[in-house]
N, C-alpha and C positions, 0 to 999 in steps of 0.2 A: 504494500500500500504506500502511496505517495501523497503527502499533504502539502498545501500551501498555507502558510500562516501570515496574514496581513494584520499587523498590530504595531502601533507606534510606541508602546511602552517597552523599553528594552528589557526591563526585568521580567515582565510577563512573557514577552516573546522568547527570551532565553529559557525561561522555566518550561514553557510548552515544548520548545524544540528538544530540550534535554529529556523531558518526560516521554515524548513520543519516540525519540531515538532509542531510549532504554527499552521500549516495547518492540523494537525492530522495525519501526515505521520511519520511512525516509521523509525528510521535510525540506522545503525551501521556505524562505522567509523574506518579508519586505517590511520596512518601517514607515512607509508612506503609501498613499493611494495610487500615485502615478506609477511607481515601480511595481506595486502589487497587481495593478490592472495589466501592465505589460507582461508580467510573468504568467498571469492567468490566461491571457489571450494567446500566448505563444508556446505554452508547455502543457502536457497532459497531466492532470491530477485526478486522484480519486475523490478528493474532498478539499474544500477551501474553508479555513477558519477566518472569518472576516470581522474586524472591528468596524463600528460605524463612524466614530469620530476620528478621522484621519487627516493629516496634512496632505495637501495636494488635491486629491479627489476623495470625497467622503464615501463611506461604505455603501450607502443607498445608490449613489451614482455608479459605483463599480458594479453593483448587482444589476442595475438596469442595462448597463453597457454589455455585460456578459450575456444576459438573456437576449438582448437585441442582436448580439452576434451569434446566437444559436449555440452558445457554450452552455451545456447542460450539467456541468460538474455540480455535485452536491455542495451546498453551502450552509455552514452553521454561523449565525451571527453571534458575536460577543458584544455586549453593550452595557453601559452603566444605566441606560435609559430603561426604566421599568414600567413605563406607561403602556396601557393596553393598545393605544393607537399606534405606538411605535412598533410593537410586535405585529399588529395587523398590517401596517404599511410594508414592513420587511417581507412578511409571508406572501402578501399579494404581489410583490415585485419579483418573487421567485425563490426566496430563501426556503431551505428545507427544515430549519430549526432555528430557535432563538434562545440564547442563554444569557441571563443577566449577571453582571459582575457585582460583588465577588462570587466566585463559584469554586467548586472543588475540581481538581484535575480528574478524579475518578468519575465524577458525573459527566464531564466533557468526554472522557474516553468512552464511557458507556454509550453516550449519544452518537459518537463517531461509529462505534461498532453497530449500533442499531440501524443507522442510516446505511452503512455498508451492506448489511444483511438484506436490504431491500433488493439489491442486485439488479436493478433495472437499468442503471446507467453507469458506465465506467469508461473513462478516457485513458485508462492506464492499463497496460498489459503486464501481467505478472511474470511473463516470459519475455526475455530480450535475446535476440539472436544477432550477434555481430561477427561477421566473417566466419560463421560456423561455431563460434563459442556461444553456448546457450546458458543463460543465467535464469534460474527459476526462483523467484522470491517466495513462492509458497513452500516449495520443498527445501529451499535454502541450499541449492546445488549449483555447481558450475560444471559443464561438460563441453567437450569438443566432439560434435557429432554423437557418437555412442561411447566415447571415452570419458569416464568420470574423473574429475580433478578434485581431490579431497582438500578442503580448506578449513582453517580454524574459523570460529565466529568472527573475529576481527578481520581476517583476510577476506571473508565473504562480504562483510559490510563495506570494506574498501572497494572491492570490485563492483558491488551493487551500486554504491553511491556514484562512482565514476561512470558506469554504464548508463545510469539514469540521467546523467548530464553529458550526454555524448557530444554535444556541440559546444561545450564550454571547457575552458582551462580551469582545473581544480587545484588549488594550492594545499599545502599540508595543514594549514590552519583550518580550512574548510573541512578537510577530511577528519581532523581531530574532533571538531565540533559535532560531527555527525556519527562518529563511531564510539565516542566516549560513553562509558556506562554510568558516569556520574559527572560531577562538575570538574573533575581533574583533567588536566591537559595531557594529551598524548604527544610526545615529542616528535619533532621532524625526523630524528634518527630512527625512532621506533617505527614510524610509518614507512620510511624508506626500507627498513629491514623487512617489514611485512611484504612490501611490493617485490623486493628481491627474492624472497622465499616463494611468492606466488609464481614468479617467472621460472624459478628453478623447478618447481613442481610440474609446471607445464612442459618444460624442456625434458624432464625425466620420463614423460609419457611418449616421447619420440613422435610428437605431433608434427605433421609435415606442413606447418604454417607458423607464422609469427603471431604471438599474442598482440592484439591491437592497442595495448596500453603504451603510450609514448610519453616521454618527458621533454618539456620545453624548458631548457636550462634557465634558471632564474625566475621562472613563472609558475610552473607546476606540471600537472599531468593532464593528458587528454586522450580521447579514444579516436583512433584513426580507422575509418571503415564506414 
């Protein structure tokens, strides 16, 4: 599962990102409406968590523009506004749920799961195939055609995160934020060691192709293919 979190509070955004990452859910994030709308229009997500009061473009306008653009990604509104009319307006504009602040993470997670179980709309494939390398986020496996490549949980999370951001350069700080099991920082050397091990595991399988994970010196990693 892949979520987009559009929330201008850095503390709340960080808390949600870490919480969902700990559950094995991939996240992108934006701290303003303009960037959030751009991400939502140009990337596939299973669900968007959307604040209403945002700099740039507010949440209701984002909601309107997404639905006008035929983007049917599930959307949960987060808002400090607890008036019934605010809820009605958001739901009529196409929101799937509305949660008022403050809220518990467990309740938000339960709502995410409940909406996901509806299973009617999904813009995100749980299987990604890049140059014959198949990553399955449900089974948490990586294989090349029919050859299984055994990865540790952190190795899998690194590959999953970079595969899910195929058209972007991903630096080690971004990888650390998305694979950490808590608020601790995973060092650049540790990430590089994981990636080196992934490449060695693939090479040991005598696979007759090159793993498409590339390094742009001084910038980060990207997928070629």
